[in-house]
C-alpha positions as CSV (number, residue, x, y, z in Angstrom):
1,M,6.9,-4.2,-11.9
2,T,7.5,-5.6,-8.5
3,G,7.1,-3.1,-5.5
4,K,11.1,-3.2,-3.8
5,G,10.1,-1.8,-0.3
6,D,12.7,-1.9,2.7
7,L,9.6,-3.1,4.5
8,D,10.7,-6.5,6.6
9,M,8.6,-8.8,4.9
10,E,7.4,-11.9,6.7
11,P,5.8,-14.2,4.3
12,S,2.2,-15.3,5.6
13,I,1.4,-18.8,7.8
14,Q,0.3,-21.3,6.9
15,T,-1.9,-22.2,9.8
16,N,-3.5,-25.7,10.7
17,S,-7.5,-24.2,10.3
18,G,-6.5,-24.4,7.0
19,K,-6.7,-20.4,7.5
20,V,-3.4,-18.3,6.2
21,N,-2.1,-15.5,9.2
22,L,-1.2,-12.6,6.8
23,P,1.7,-10.1,9.1
24,F,0.0,-6.7,9.9
25,Y,2.8,-3.4,10.4
26,E,1.5,-1.3,13.1
27,V,3.9,2.0,10.8
28,K,0.7,3.9,9.5
29,A,1.1,5.4,5.6
30,S,0.1,8.8,5.2
31,A,-3.0,9.7,3.4
32,G,-1.3,12.8,3.1
33,D,2.1,15.3,4.2
34,G,3.9,12.2,5.2
35,I,4.6,9.7,7.7
36,L,8.3,9.7,7.9
37,V,9.1,6.4,8.9
38,E,12.0,4.5,10.4
39,A,12.1,1.4,11.1
40,E,8.8,-0.9,10.8
41,E,7.9,-3.8,12.4
42,Q,4.9,-6.6,12.8
43,T,3.0,-6.8,15.3
44,H,0.3,-8.9,14.7
45,L,-0.8,-11.9,11.9
46,I,-5.0,-11.5,10.9
47,S,-6.3,-14.3,9.3
48,F,-7.9,-15.0,6.0
49,E,-9.1,-17.7,4.1
50,P,-6.9,-17.7,1.2
51,E,-9.3,-19.0,-0.9
52,W,-11.1,-15.9,-0.8
53,L,-7.6,-14.1,-1.0
54,N,-7.1,-16.1,-4.3
55,K,-10.1,-15.7,-5.7
56,E,-12.0,-12.2,-4.9
57,I,-9.1,-10.4,-4.2
58,G,-7.0,-12.5,-6.6
59,V,-3.7,-11.9,-4.2
60,N,-0.9,-15.1,-3.6
61,P,-0.9,-14.3,0.2
62,N,2.7,-14.2,0.1
63,D,3.1,-11.5,-1.4
64,V,0.3,-9.0,1.0
65,F,0.8,-7.4,4.1
66,L,-2.0,-5.5,6.1
67,M,-1.0,-1.4,7.0
68,L,-3.1,1.1,8.4
69,V,-4.1,4.6,7.1
70,E,-3.8,7.8,8.6
71,G,-5.1,11.2,7.8
72,D,-7.7,13.0,5.6
73,S,-6.3,13.2,2.0
74,M,-6.9,9.2,0.5
75,Y,-10.6,10.3,1.7
76,P,-13.9,9.1,1.0
77,T,-12.2,5.9,-0.8
78,L,-9.7,5.4,2.4
79,K,-10.9,7.3,5.8
80,N,-8.2,7.9,9.2
81,D,-7.5,4.7,10.5
82,A,-8.5,2.0,8.1
83,M,-6.9,-0.9,7.7
84,I,-5.1,-1.7,3.5
85,M,-3.7,-4.5,2.5
86,V,-0.8,-3.8,-0.2
87,N,0.2,-6.5,-2.6
88,R,3.9,-6.2,-3.3
89,N,4.8,-8.3,-6.6
90,F,2.0,-6.5,-9.6
91,N,2.2,-6.8,-13.0
92,G,3.5,-3.1,-14.3
93,L,2.3,0.0,-12.6
94,S,-1.7,0.4,-13.8
95,D,-3.6,3.5,-12.3
96,G,-4.8,2.7,-8.9
97,I,-3.9,3.8,-5.6
98,Y,0.0,3.2,-3.9
99,V,1.6,2.6,-0.5
100,M,4.8,5.1,-1.3
101,R,7.6,5.9,0.3
102,H,8.7,9.8,-0.7
103,D,12.3,11.9,1.0
104,H,11.7,9.0,3.8
105,N,7.9,9.7,4.3
106,L,4.9,6.8,4.1
107,L,2.4,7.9,1.5
108,V,-1.2,6.6,0.5
109,K,-2.1,7.7,-2.7
110,R,-4.0,6.9,-6.3
111,L,-1.2,7.1,-8.7
112,Q,-2.8,8.0,-12.2
113,M,-0.2,7.7,-15.7
114,L,0.1,10.0,-18.5
115,P,1.7,10.2,-21.5
116,G,5.0,11.0,-21.5
117,G,6.4,8.5,-18.6
118,I,4.9,11.1,-16.3
119,I,2.6,9.8,-13.0
120,K,0.5,12.0,-11.4
121,V,0.1,11.6,-7.4
122,K,-2.7,12.6,-6.8
123,S,-5.5,12.1,-3.1
124,D,-8.8,11.8,-3.3
125,N,-9.9,14.9,-1.2
126,N,-9.8,17.4,-3.1
127,M,-8.5,19.5,-0.2
128,Y,-5.4,17.9,-1.5
129,E,-2.9,19.3,-4.4
130,P,-2.3,16.4,-6.8
131,W,1.9,16.7,-8.2
132,E,4.0,15.3,-10.9
133,I,6.9,12.5,-11.4
134,N,8.4,10.5,-14.0
135,K,8.2,7.7,-13.9
136,E,12.4,7.0,-14.3
137,N,12.2,8.3,-10.4
138,L,10.2,5.7,-9.7
139,N,12.1,3.1,-7.2
140,G,15.4,5.0,-6.7
141,T,16.7,6.7,-3.7
142,D,13.8,9.4,-3.5
143,I,10.9,7.8,-4.7
144,E,10.1,4.1,-4.3
145,L,7.1,2.4,-4.5
146,I,6.1,-0.7,-2.1
147,G,3.0,-2.1,-3.9
148,R,-0.8,-2.0,-5.2
149,V,-3.6,-1.8,-1.8
150,V,-6.0,-3.9,-3.0
151,W,-8.5,-4.1,-0.2
152,S,-9.5,-1.9,2.9
153,G,-11.6,-2.3,6.2
154,Q,-13.0,0.3,7.9
155,R,-15.3,1.0,10.8
156,M,-18.9,3.0,9.0
């Protein structure tokens, strides 16, 4: 499955130093009730070693971008203002943390696959109630997977 999010993604750029510049979007994915997103703009690029991206993270630099998390629903896994690397090109939906658009709100949530095509949408902070969606509703008009979170960086 490939994330079909409408974030206007620019591919990574190889630098003269051999590093890869990944696009960073100032938009925040809500770890809470959701943030209404009208437009996403790339604000700058952040450099990574391509070998590290490939061997340690297991991603193609052209398939990933960076953004911030806002809110506390994914705490302690992801703190408010954590930077996340999102892979737009992932093979098959499996348990993990994803960025998704739900009713025009951008969310970061843990998805758990259940029998019968049901997906449980969970927060790591147990103060937030889980909810369920049917796999058939993914990538429709109300629910759209943007990508899978493959790395995070945050202040201690």
